[in-house]
C-alpha positions as CSV (number, residue, x, y, z in Angstrom):
1,X,4.8,-149.4,17.4
2,X,5.5,-147.8,14.1
3,X,5.8,-144.2,12.9
4,X,2.3,-144.1,11.5
5,X,0.8,-145.4,14.8
6,X,2.8,-142.6,16.8
7,X,1.7,-139.9,14.4
8,X,-1.7,-141.2,14.7
9,X,-1.6,-141.1,18.6
10,X,0.0,-137.5,18.7
11,X,-2.1,-135.9,16.0
12,X,-5.3,-136.7,18.4
13,X,-3.8,-135.1,21.1
14,X,-5.3,-131.8,22.0
15,X,-2.7,-128.8,21.6
16,X,-2.3,-126.4,24.1
17,X,-1.6,-123.0,23.3
18,X,-0.7,-119.9,25.6
19,X,-0.2,-119.6,29.3
20,X,-2.0,-121.6,31.6
21,X,-5.4,-120.2,33.0
22,X,-4.8,-119.5,36.7
23,X,-6.8,-117.6,39.4
24,X,-3.3,-117.3,41.4
25,X,-1.1,-114.7,39.6
26,X,2.2,-115.8,38.3
27,X,5.3,-114.6,36.4
28,X,7.0,-116.2,33.3
29,X,10.5,-117.0,34.2
30,X,13.3,-118.7,32.1
31,X,15.5,-121.3,33.7
32,X,18.5,-123.1,32.1
33,X,18.7,-126.6,33.1
34,X,21.4,-129.2,32.4
35,X,20.6,-131.8,29.7
36,X,20.4,-134.5,32.2
37,X,17.8,-132.6,34.0
38,X,15.8,-131.9,31.0
39,X,16.1,-135.9,30.6
40,X,14.9,-136.5,33.9
41,X,11.8,-134.4,33.3
42,X,11.2,-136.0,30.0
43,X,11.5,-139.5,31.5
44,X,9.2,-138.6,34.4
45,X,6.7,-137.2,32.0
46,X,6.6,-140.0,29.9
47,X,6.3,-142.5,32.8
48,X,3.4,-140.4,33.9
49,X,1.6,-140.7,30.5
50,X,2.4,-144.5,30.4
51,X,1.0,-145.2,33.6
52,X,-2.0,-142.9,33.8
53,X,-2.7,-141.8,30.4
54,X,-2.2,-137.9,31.6
55,X,0.0,-135.8,29.4
56,X,2.1,-133.7,31.9
57,X,4.4,-130.7,30.4
58,X,8.0,-130.0,31.8
59,X,6.7,-126.7,33.5
60,X,4.1,-128.5,35.4
61,X,6.6,-131.0,37.0
62,X,8.8,-128.0,37.6
63,X,6.2,-126.2,39.6
64,X,5.2,-129.5,41.4
65,X,8.8,-129.9,42.5
66,X,9.0,-126.4,43.6
67,X,5.8,-126.3,45.6
68,X,6.6,-129.6,47.2
69,X,10.3,-128.7,48.3
70,X,8.9,-125.2,49.4
71,X,8.4,-126.6,53.0
72,X,12.0,-127.6,53.3
73,X,13.1,-124.2,52.5
74,X,11.4,-122.3,55.5
75,X,13.8,-119.1,56.2
76,X,12.3,-119.1,59.5
77,X,13.3,-122.7,60.4
78,X,16.4,-122.9,62.8
79,X,18.3,-125.3,60.5
80,X,17.5,-123.4,57.3
81,X,21.3,-122.4,57.0
82,X,22.3,-126.2,57.1
83,X,19.3,-127.2,54.5
84,X,20.4,-124.5,52.0
85,X,24.1,-125.5,52.4
86,X,23.1,-129.3,51.9
87,X,20.7,-128.3,49.1
88,X,23.1,-126.2,47.1
89,X,26.2,-128.4,47.7
90,X,24.7,-131.4,46.0
91,X,25.9,-132.1,42.3
92,X,25.3,-129.6,39.6
């Protein structure tokens, strides 16, 4: 695909401005990620777009990852300490 074709494709995409609309209250946060983590998010977003046609932002992926892993981080669980140690001992 040439440059003109890419520009034509992206120029037709709707622009999203401002914060997402949500009925649930939220906070804006800043998180520093390693380049390899950003690359993983971008590759994932691109794969989703190629396979489904849906445009997904990094922030949506981060929210989905947090939401889906929240069950594993239950502070009331008996193995919570082990889970946290395992999670935080992984490669950074």
